[in-house]
N, C-alpha and C positions, 0 to 999 in steps of 0.2 A: 778541335772544332775548326779545322782548316777551312778558310774561306767563308765561315759562317757570317762574317762581317760584311760580305759583299754578294753572296749568292742570292738570286731572285727568290728562291724558295723561302728565305727568311726576311724578305723585305718588309712585309707587314709586321713581323715580330719586332724588327728594328724601329720602324716608323712609330709604332705604338709604345715604344719604350718598355717592352716586356721581357727583355734580357736585363734582369735587375742587378746582376753582378757576376763577376768572374773571379776565380781564385785558383792559383796554382800551388798545390801542396807538394809537388815533386821538386821543382827547382826554385820555388818562391819568386817566380818571374811572370806576373800576370800579363805582361805585354806580349807574351808569346802564345797566349791561349788560342789565338786564331791562326795558328800555324802548326807545323811539325807533324801532325797526325790527322788522318781522315776519319777514323772510326767514330769519334764523337759527332762529327758532322752528319754522318749517315744515321746514327742513332737518334740524334735530335730531330732530324727531318721527319722521322716516323711519327713523332709527337707534334711537332711545331710547324711543319711546312704548310704553306697556304698558296697553292697554285691551282685554282678551280679548273676542273677539267683534266688536270694532270695528276696532282698529288695533294691531298689535304690530310694532315696528320690527325691523330686521335685526340689531341687537345690543342687545337691551333690558337685558342684564346687564353691559354694559361700563361702565367708568369714563370720565368725560368731563371735559375742560377746555374752557371756552368763551372764545375769543379774538376780540375785535373788531379787524379790520385795515382794514375798508372804511368809508369815509366815505359815508353814504347821500345826502349833500347835494351832492357834487361828485365829479369824476373827474380825478385828477391822479396823476402817477407816484409821488408821495410815498406813495401807498397800497401800491405795490410794496415800498417800504422798510419799511412796517409789516408786510407779509407776511414779509419777511426776518427782522425782529426777532422775530416770533411763532414762526417756524420754529426760530430759535436758542433761544428760550425753551423750546419743545417738546422740543428735544434735551436741554436741561439737566434737564428733568423726567423723561426716560426714556420719553417718549410713543412708542407703537408705530405708530400710524396717524394721519395727518392727512387729514381731509376738508376740501377747499377748494372751495366752491361759488361761485367767482368767476373773472373773467378780465379781462385788459387788452389793449386794442388801440387804441381811440380815446379821446381825452381832451377836456376842455372847451376847452383851447387846442389847436387843430389842429396847431400847430407842434411839439407834443410827441408827436403820434401815432406809434405803431409802424407799420411796414410789414410786409407778408407776409414779406419777406426776413428780418425780425427773428425770425420764428417758427421758428428753427432749433435751438432748445433750448440755445443757448449765447450769446445776446445780451442778452435782458432780465434785469434783476437778480433778479427773482423766479424765473425759470426756472433761472438758475444756482444760486440758493439751493435750489430744489426738488431738483436733482440732488445737491447737497451733502448735503441731508437724507437722500436715498435712500442715499448712500454711507455715511452714519452709521448706517444700519439702520432708518430710518423708512419705512414704506410710505406714499407720498404719493398720494392719490386726488384728482383734480381734474376739475371739469366741463369739457366740451369747449367750451361756449359756445352761445349761442342765435342765431347769425348765419347759419344755413343758408339763410334766405330774404331776407337782406340783401345789399347790395352787397359788404360785407366777406367774407361767406360762410365764412371759414376759422376754424379753432380759434384760441384766444387764449392768451396767456401767463398762468400758467406751464404750461398743459397741453401745450405743445410740448417740455417737458423730456424728456430722453432716457430716464430710468430710472423714470418714474412711470407710474401708470395714468390715462390721459386717457379720460374716460367720455362717450360720446355717449348719445342718447336714442332709444328705440323706443316704439311704441304697443302696445296689448294684443295685436295680431296679429303682433307681433315685426317690424314694419316700421319703417324709418327715420322718425322724427318730423320733420315738415316744417321745424321751426325749428332742428334740431340741426346744429351746425357741422360742416363737412367738413374732411378732411385732404387731402393729407398735410402733415406739417411741411415747412418750407421746405428742409430737408436730406433730404427723401424718406422719412422714417420713416412707418410705418403709424400714422395717427391718424384718428379716435380709436383708442385701444388696444382697448377693449371697449365694449359698449353695454348699457343696462339700461332698465327702465321709467321714462319721463320725460314721456310724454304722457298726460294724465288720471291722473296719479299721486296716490295718496291721502296726505294729511298731516293733522295736528291743527291745526284752525283756532282763532282767538282766542276764538270764542264757545263753545268746548268741543265743537263739532261736528266731523265728519270731512268734509273738503273734498277736491277734486281740482284739480290745476293742471298747467301745462306748464313744462318747463325741464330743462336738463341739470343745474341745481342740485339737482334731485330724483333724477335717475338716479345722480349721483355718490355720495350717501350710501347708496343701495341697495348699491352695490359696496363702499363703505368699511365698512359694518356687517358684511356677509358676510365681508369680508377679515379683520376683527377676530375673527370666530368661527373662521376657518381658522387664524389665528395662535394662538388659544387651544388649538386641537386639536393644533398642532405648535409648541410654544413654543421649541423648539431650532432651528427652521428660520429661515434668513435671510429678510429681506424680499424679496430677489431670487428665492429659491426659491419663496416664496409667490406673488409676482407672475408668475413663469414658469408655475407650475401653473395659475393663473387664466387666463392667455393661452392655454395649450395646451388647456384645457378648452372653449374658446369655439367657437361654432357654425360659424364661418367660418375656423377656424385654418389650414386648407390653402389658402384662397383669400380673403384679406382684401381689403377695398375701402376707399374713401375716405369712405363713409357710416357703416358700422357697425364699421369696423376689423376685428378678428379675430372680431367677432360677440358673441353673448350667452353669457356664461360659465355653465357648469354646475358648481356648487360641490361636488356629489357626485363628479363626475368629477375635479375638482381635488384633493379629498381622496384619492381612489384613486391619483392620480398621485403624491402626496406619500408615501403609504404604500409 
């Protein structure tokens, strides 16, 4: 979350005290949360930015906790353990929605790599934890991955978890973004679950401008923020009911595919379904 503590896009968030806490599960050094890496800043801005006329996030009035679980300098399965620890901590805090803009398949040591067969929702430890979080009432929203044009091609953990929202990316024409990972999960589930804007998506840049970029890391917070709004409108609904309404509202609900899943959700329709 580099510069989240000073960027104008988050001024309202800071003034209203809606960053409720930060925690570093990688180096156990919370003082460095606002430095080192830009990815979290961009992702957070898609949900939390408030710059009327420039960029307003999908949940600008929500409360946020910022957790670092990803080591930006290496890729090892220990980061999945960090994810599990953060999910447990989120549950202890009563958090309603987890946005997780990351995924695991290939590591710095190839001997540790996951296989596509592992993407069955029940093998990797972070995917198992994601389903446990869902069972405890947390709506978990995870990026599908950016391997659509790579040899791996498929979704990554924990987006293969059974009861979460795995989010793919589309462009402004509502077409599959070239980089967005494909499903299904190894056990045949529809993946991605839904899709949202992730190609040339707008976010708050570190120089205080509004930039655009590509990634399912950007489509995931679009859905996570809108899901938080839906939860606010229906506070007595379970995460499963919210998730089901989002899926049922999507543009391809009757004919899902391996590129967009059930398609692009319509949150007005989701609201009507919950009513």
